[in-house]
MDTraj code that builds the backbone (N, CA, C; nanometers):
import mdtraj as md
import numpy as np

residues = "MET ASN ASP THR GLY ARG VAL ALA VAL SER VAL VAL VAL PRO CYS TYR ARG SER GLY ALA TRP LEU ASP GLU LEU VAL HIS ARG VAL VAL ALA VAL LEU GLU SER ALA VAL GLY ARG SER PHE GLU ILE VAL LEU VAL ASN ASP ASP SER GLY ASP GLU THR TRP GLU VAL ILE GLU LYS LEU ALA ALA GLU ASP GLY ARG VAL ARG GLY ILE ASP LEU LEU ARG ASN THR GLY GLN PHE ARG ALA LEU SER CYS GLY LEU ALA HIS SER ILE GLY ASP ILE VAL VAL THR LEU ASP ASP ASP LEU GLN HIS PRO PRO GLU GLU ILE PRO LYS LEU LEU ASP GLU LEU ASP".split()
xyz = np.array([
    [0.0941, -0.1098, 0.0018],
    [0.0052, -0.0085, -0.0123],
    [0.0892, 0.1270, -0.0107],
    [0.0389, 0.2308, -0.0461],
    [0.1176, 0.3655, -0.0345],
    [0.0666, 0.4371, 0.0713],
    [0.0855, 0.5546, 0.0815],
    [0.0455, 0.6568, 0.1900],
    [-0.0899, 0.6816, 0.2054],
    [-0.1728, 0.6529, 0.0768],
    [-0.2831, 0.6955, 0.0915],
    [-0.3713, 0.5547, 0.1149],
    [-0.3142, 0.4480, 0.1529],
    [-0.3751, 0.3037, 0.1835],
    [-0.4239, 0.2372, 0.0738],
    [-0.3968, 0.2990, -0.0669],
    [-0.4283, 0.2412, -0.1766],
    [-0.3028, 0.1380, -0.2532],
    [-0.3420, 0.0399, -0.3165],
    [-0.2640, -0.0463, -0.3757],
    [-0.2850, -0.0129, -0.5258],
    [-0.1606, 0.0127, -0.6152],
    [-0.1633, 0.0538, -0.7407],
    [-0.1759, -0.0732, -0.8296],
    [-0.1265, -0.1828, -0.8060],
    [-0.1233, -0.3353, -0.8997],
    [-0.1360, -0.4443, -0.8106],
    [-0.2130, -0.5061, -0.8472],
    [-0.2566, -0.6637, -0.7760],
    [-0.1897, -0.7482, -0.8649],
    [-0.1209, -0.8392, -0.8451],
    [-0.0979, -0.9450, -0.9113],
    [-0.1533, -1.0742, -0.8554],
    [-0.2457, -1.1538, -0.9308],
    [-0.3277, -1.2527, -0.8699],
    [-0.2812, -1.3794, -0.9640],
    [-0.2443, -1.4809, -0.8575],
    [-0.1843, -1.5897, -0.9370],
    [-0.2649, -1.7321, -0.8728],
    [-0.3272, -1.7989, -0.9422],
    [-0.3984, -1.9188, -0.9077],
    [-0.2815, -2.0215, -0.9016],
    [-0.2753, -2.1077, -0.7994],
    [-0.1790, -2.1966, -0.7848],
    [-0.2213, -2.3428, -0.7483],
    [-0.1729, -2.4321, -0.8161],
    [-0.1813, -2.5756, -0.8295],
    [-0.0685, -2.6490, -0.8335],
    [-0.0144, -2.7130, -0.7265],
    [0.0891, -2.8004, -0.7197],
    [0.2191, -2.7118, -0.7732],
    [0.2365, -2.6015, -0.7194],
    [0.3668, -2.5285, -0.7530],
    [0.4449, -2.4776, -0.6336],
    [0.4224, -2.5440, -0.5487],
    [0.5346, -2.5172, -0.4299],
    [0.6675, -2.5317, -0.4417],
    [0.7068, -2.5962, -0.5553],
    [0.8451, -2.6285, -0.5801],
    [0.9092, -2.5005, -0.6538],
    [0.8252, -2.4044, -0.7132],
    [0.8836, -2.2900, -0.7791],
    [0.8086, -2.1829, -0.7551],
    [0.7221, -2.1643, -0.6543],
    [0.6322, -2.0537, -0.6238],
    [0.7270, -1.9625, -0.5660],
    [0.8370, -1.9814, -0.4823],
    [0.9127, -1.8881, -0.4175],
    [1.0131, -1.8009, -0.5263],
    [1.0515, -1.8835, -0.6231],
    [1.1136, -1.7993, -0.7420],
    [1.0071, -1.7192, -0.8072],
    [0.8974, -1.7598, -0.8328],
    [0.7806, -1.6688, -0.8921],
    [0.7685, -1.5448, -0.8222],
    [0.7429, -1.5751, -0.6903],
    [0.7155, -1.4321, -0.6136],
    [0.8387, -1.3530, -0.6079],
    [0.9707, -1.3921, -0.5938],
    [1.0805, -1.3146, -0.5796],
    [1.0831, -1.2509, -0.6947],
    [1.0653, -1.3178, -0.8118],
    [1.0874, -1.2436, -0.9385],
    [0.9975, -1.1196, -0.9720],
    [0.8587, -1.1547, -0.9245],
    [0.7498, -1.0340, -0.9438],
    [0.7838, -0.9253, -0.8373],
    [0.8237, -0.9624, -0.7056],
    [0.8786, -0.8507, -0.6109],
    [0.9815, -0.7798, -0.6975],
    [1.0983, -0.8150, -0.7400],
    [1.1872, -0.7575, -0.7844],
    [1.1588, -0.6677, -0.9090],
    [1.0637, -0.7334, -0.9852],
    [1.0161, -0.6461, -1.1034],
    [0.9322, -0.5302, -1.0633],
    [0.8480, -0.5353, -0.9844],
    [0.7606, -0.4508, -0.9166],
    [0.8190, -0.3357, -0.8397],
    [0.9323, -0.3818, -0.7638],
    [1.0056, -0.2861, -0.6932],
    [1.1077, -0.2048, -0.7664],
    [1.1420, -0.2606, -0.8650],
    [1.2635, -0.1889, -0.9464],
    [1.2093, -0.1143, -1.0756],
    [1.1530, -0.1941, -1.1552],
    [1.0973, -0.1500, -1.2817],
    [0.9674, -0.0578, -1.2725],
    [0.8765, -0.0785, -1.1822],
    [0.7628, -0.0318, -1.1822],
    [0.7405, 0.0776, -1.0976],
    [0.7846, 0.0616, -0.9756],
    [0.7824, 0.1745, -0.8736],
    [0.6506, 0.2212, -0.8140],
    [0.5575, 0.1109, -0.8210],
    [0.4289, 0.1318, -0.7586],
    [0.3987, 0.0511, -0.6540],
    [0.3066, 0.0888, -0.5859],
    [0.2465, 0.0067, -0.4749],
    [0.1870, -0.1103, -0.5321],
    [0.2060, -0.2224, -0.4506],
    [0.1578, -0.3565, -0.5165],
    [0.1267, -0.4600, -0.3917],
    [0.0433, -0.5605, -0.4426],
    [0.0166, -0.6773, -0.3673],
    [0.0227, -0.7956, -0.4656],
    [0.0503, -0.8993, -0.3949],
    [0.0530, -1.0325, -0.4667],
    [-0.0378, -1.1292, -0.4126],
    [-0.1379, -1.1799, -0.4697],
    [-0.2612, -1.2653, -0.4363],
    [-0.2165, -1.3832, -0.4764],
    [-0.1965, -1.5022, -0.3943],
    [-0.1626, -1.6332, -0.4451],
    [-0.2891, -1.7164, -0.3904],
    [-0.3702, -1.7760, -0.4860],
    [-0.4716, -1.8666, -0.4479],
    [-0.4458, -2.0174, -0.4648],
    [-0.4344, -2.0801, -0.3694],
    [-0.4078, -2.2319, -0.3547],
    [-0.5427, -2.2891, -0.3668],
    [-0.5491, -2.3774, -0.5119],
    [-0.6603, -2.4388, -0.5435],
    [-0.6367, -2.5837, -0.4991],
    [-0.6243, -2.5828, -0.3717],
    [-0.6222, -2.7135, -0.2960],
    [-0.5280, -2.8083, -0.3574],
    [-0.4001, -2.7697, -0.3520],
    [-0.2866, -2.8372, -0.4132],
    [-0.2706, -2.9699, -0.2937],
    [-0.2163, -3.0641, -0.3715],
    [-0.1807, -3.1784, -0.2888],
    [-0.0464, -3.1965, -0.2514],
    [0.0350, -3.0795, -0.2704],
    [0.1598, -3.0671, -0.2252],
    [0.1890, -2.9724, -0.1388],
    [0.3113, -2.9075, -0.1130],
    [0.3435, -2.8054, -0.0160],
    [0.2955, -2.6779, -0.0583],
    [0.2330, -2.6435, -0.1596],
    [0.1976, -2.5182, -0.2115],
    [0.1555, -2.4222, -0.1152],
    [0.0406, -2.4785, -0.0242],
    [-0.0006, -2.3834, 0.0913],
    [0.0975, -2.3447, 0.1907],
    [0.1943, -2.4272, 0.2268],
    [0.2880, -2.4038, 0.3218],
    [0.3940, -2.3068, 0.2816],
    [0.4191, -2.2907, 0.1180],
    [0.5098, -2.2002, 0.0814],
    [0.4364, -2.0623, 0.0692],
    [0.3091, -2.0642, 0.0370],
    [0.2322, -1.9657, 0.0382],
    [0.2343, -1.8889, 0.1649],
    [0.1988, -1.9538, 0.3013],
    [0.2222, -1.8974, 0.4345],
    [0.3640, -1.8470, 0.4354],
    [0.4587, -1.9223, 0.3915],
    [0.5828, -1.8643, 0.4353],
    [0.6279, -1.7248, 0.3630],
    [0.5948, -1.7142, 0.2394],
    [0.6146, -1.5969, 0.1573],
    [0.5244, -1.4982, 0.2054],
    [0.3960, -1.5179, 0.2501],
    [0.3239, -1.4091, 0.3182],
    [0.3821, -1.3513, 0.4626],
    [0.4520, -1.4517, 0.5169],
    [0.4866, -1.4178, 0.6517],
    [0.6135, -1.3390, 0.6349],
    [0.6836, -1.3565, 0.5139],
    [0.8208, -1.2772, 0.4674],
    [0.7866, -1.1402, 0.4163],
    [0.6755, -1.1215, 0.3638],
    [0.6628, -1.0084, 0.2967],
    [0.4912, -0.9697, 0.3270],
    [0.4673, -0.8729, 0.3768],
    [0.3427, -0.8291, 0.3947],
    [0.2561, -0.7754, 0.2639],
    [0.3200, -0.7696, 0.1653],
    [0.2472, -0.7510, 0.0367],
    [0.2056, -0.8617, -0.0518],
    [0.2388, -0.9858, 0.0126],
    [0.2044, -1.1176, -0.0328],
    [0.0718, -1.1701, 0.0606],
    [-0.0168, -1.1956, 0.0008],
    [-0.1270, -1.2649, 0.0647],
    [-0.1823, -1.3910, 0.0091],
    [-0.2434, -1.4833, 0.1021],
    [-0.2603, -1.6107, 0.0408],
    [-0.4247, -1.6609, 0.0631],
    [-0.4712, -1.7075, -0.0229],
    [-0.6040, -1.7551, -0.0117],
    [-0.6073, -1.9209, -0.0271],
    [-0.6628, -1.9828, 0.0631],
    [-0.6556, -2.1238, 0.0612],
    [-0.7746, -2.1976, 0.0317],
    [-0.8247, -2.2470, -0.0743],
    [-0.9606, -2.3009, -0.1106],
    [-0.9525, -2.4377, -0.0497],
    [-1.0796, -2.4440, -0.0067],
    [-1.0949, -2.5916, 0.0660],
    [-1.0924, -2.7173, -0.0068],
    [-1.1522, -2.6893, -0.1597],
    [-1.1275, -2.8005, -0.2461],
    [-1.1077, -2.7527, -0.3743],
    [-1.0558, -2.8428, -0.4636],
    [-0.9945, -2.7972, -0.6108],
    [-1.1139, -2.7632, -0.6767],
    [-1.1146, -2.6186, -0.7350],
    [-1.2158, -2.5686, -0.7964],
    [-1.1882, -2.5365, -0.9546],
    [-1.0692, -2.5532, -0.9923],
    [-1.0104, -2.5436, -1.1155],
    [-0.9537, -2.3864, -1.1262],
    [-0.8718, -2.3747, -1.2218],
    [-0.7976, -2.2471, -1.2405],
    [-0.8971, -2.1194, -1.2620],
    [-0.9992, -2.1361, -1.3422],
    [-1.0949, -2.0091, -1.3521],
    [-1.1527, -1.9763, -1.2345],
    [-1.2066, -2.0624, -1.1396],
    [-1.2611, -2.0176, -1.0169],
    [-1.1554, -1.9887, -0.9126],
    [-1.0539, -2.0377, -0.9134],
    [-0.9340, -1.9960, -0.8198],
    [-0.8893, -1.8352, -0.8605],
    [-0.8912, -1.8151, -1.0157],
    [-0.8390, -1.6950, -1.0397],
    [-0.9673, -1.6016, -1.0114],
    [-1.0624, -1.6306, -1.0251],
    [-1.1962, -1.5379, -0.9840],
    [-1.1899, -1.5102, -0.8476],
    [-1.1642, -1.6052, -0.7691],
    [-1.1611, -1.5677, -0.6143],
    [-1.0348, -1.4634, -0.5965],
    [-0.9419, -1.4831, -0.6679],
    [-0.8276, -1.4007, -0.6429],
    [-0.8440, -1.2640, -0.6911],
    [-0.9435, -1.2501, -0.8054],
    [-0.9761, -1.1253, -0.8482],
    [-1.0634, -1.0565, -0.7518],
    [-1.1634, -1.1308, -0.7026],
    [-1.2566, -1.0834, -0.6058],
    [-1.1981, -1.0211, -0.4656],
    [-1.0778, -1.0842, -0.4224],
    [-1.0055, -1.0566, -0.3053],
    [-0.8741, -0.9410, -0.3271],
    [-0.8455, -0.9094, -0.4637],
    [-0.7704, -0.8226, -0.4881],
    [-0.8075, -0.6570, -0.4748],
    [-0.7241, -0.5730, -0.4406],
    [-0.7523, -0.4339, -0.4050],
    [-0.6777, -0.3364, -0.4806],
    [-0.5923, -0.3736, -0.5983],
    [-0.5344, -0.2833, -0.6684],
    [-0.6208, -0.2252, -0.7760],
    [-0.5674, -0.1045, -0.8015],
    [-0.6499, -0.0270, -0.9060],
    [-0.6172, -0.0846, -1.0378],
    [-0.5169, -0.1734, -1.0803],
    [-0.4952, -0.2328, -1.1786],
    [-0.4313, -0.3751, -1.1207],
    [-0.5154, -0.4898, -1.2224],
    [-0.4954, -0.6096, -1.1635],
    [-0.4413, -0.6839, -1.2894],
    [-0.3029, -0.7616, -1.2642],
    [-0.2480, -0.8296, -1.3738],
    [-0.2397, -0.9871, -1.3051],
    [-0.2880, -1.0649, -1.4035],
    [-0.2803, -1.2191, -1.3643],
    [-0.1676, -1.2773, -1.4184],
    [-0.1386, -1.3802, -1.3520],
    [-0.0310, -1.4778, -1.3859],
    [-0.0425, -1.6199, -1.3826],
    [-0.0034, -1.6949, -1.4404],
    [-0.0078, -1.8402, -1.4274],
    [0.0987, -1.8927, -1.3311],
    [0.0899, -1.9780, -1.2550],
    [0.2097, -2.0086, -1.1590],
    [0.3299, -2.0812, -1.2026],
    [0.3294, -2.1160, -1.3329],
    [0.4510, -2.1978, -1.3919],
    [0.5521, -2.1372, -1.4622],
    [0.5591, -1.9839, -1.4421],
    [0.6533, -1.9083, -1.4978],
    [0.6524, -1.8982, -1.6694],
    [0.5486, -1.9775, -1.7340],
    [0.5615, -1.9685, -1.8642],
    [0.5475, -1.8140, -1.9356],
    [0.4952, -1.7259, -1.8617],
    [0.4959, -1.5928, -1.8965],
    [0.5734, -1.5313, -1.7920],
    [0.6730, -1.4554, -1.8325],
    [0.7997, -1.4275, -1.7272],
    [0.7538, -1.2999, -1.6483],
    [0.7419, -1.2798, -1.5388],
    [0.6977, -1.1536, -1.4560],
    [0.7613, -1.0358, -1.5213],
    [0.8869, -1.0446, -1.5800],
    [0.9615, -0.9382, -1.6179],
    [0.8912, -0.8609, -1.7338],
    [0.7788, -0.9152, -1.7877],
    [0.6969, -0.8637, -1.8848],
    [0.5827, -0.7690, -1.8373],
    [0.5614, -0.7763, -1.7190],
    [0.4561, -0.6821, -1.6359],
    [0.4934, -0.5441, -1.6580],
    [0.6120, -0.4831, -1.6593],
    [0.6290, -0.3345, -1.6881],
    [0.5717, -0.2957, -1.8267],
    [0.6014, -0.3811, -1.9311],
    [0.5340, -0.3745, -2.0669],
    [0.3863, -0.3547, -2.0662],
    [0.3381, -0.4322, -2.0011],
    [0.1876, -0.4328, -1.9839],
    [0.1424, -0.2995, -1.9008],
    [0.1995, -0.2543, -1.8318],
    [0.1657, -0.1349, -1.7391],
    [0.1957, -0.0062, -1.8262],
    [0.3119, -0.0117, -1.9030],
    [0.3285, 0.0962, -1.9975],
    [0.2267, 0.1073, -2.0948],
    [0.1683, 0.0041, -2.1647],
    [0.0740, 0.0115, -2.2474],
    [-0.0499, 0.0778, -2.1847],
    [-0.0891, 0.0447, -2.0436],
    [-0.1934, 0.0960, -2.0053],
    [-0.1915, 0.2323, -1.9709],
    [-0.0688, 0.2867, -1.9442],
    [-0.0539, 0.4211, -1.9028],
    [-0.0482, 0.5197, -2.0517],
])
top = md.Topology()
chain = top.add_chain()
for i, resn in enumerate(residues, 1):
    res = top.add_residue(resn, chain, resSeq=i)
    for name in ("N", "CA", "C"):
        top.add_atom(name, md.element.get_by_symbol(name[0]), res)
traj = md.Trajectory(xyz[None], top)
């Protein structure tokens, strides 16, 4: 949040069995948003009832950085519903969605935001 209590950018990520690489994803998103974007931000990670350590990783990341929030769904609802849940709980003026598999690099976020500006 910035001084006015508003968040400029929310990054929403539906997560399913992504515990092994979620740490890398979040650290890359944070690095990009801190250095290249310079706007207040939050990262909303939605665990879609993964059967691995995804929720534990989300809890650790949220404890390390107050800009990271986690939502733990009680049952697997699928990527679309997990994404919808994250969108409903995001508070940013602009919302960016990312898949959890790093197929789309977080380093592309500034290009998207530049186009919106």
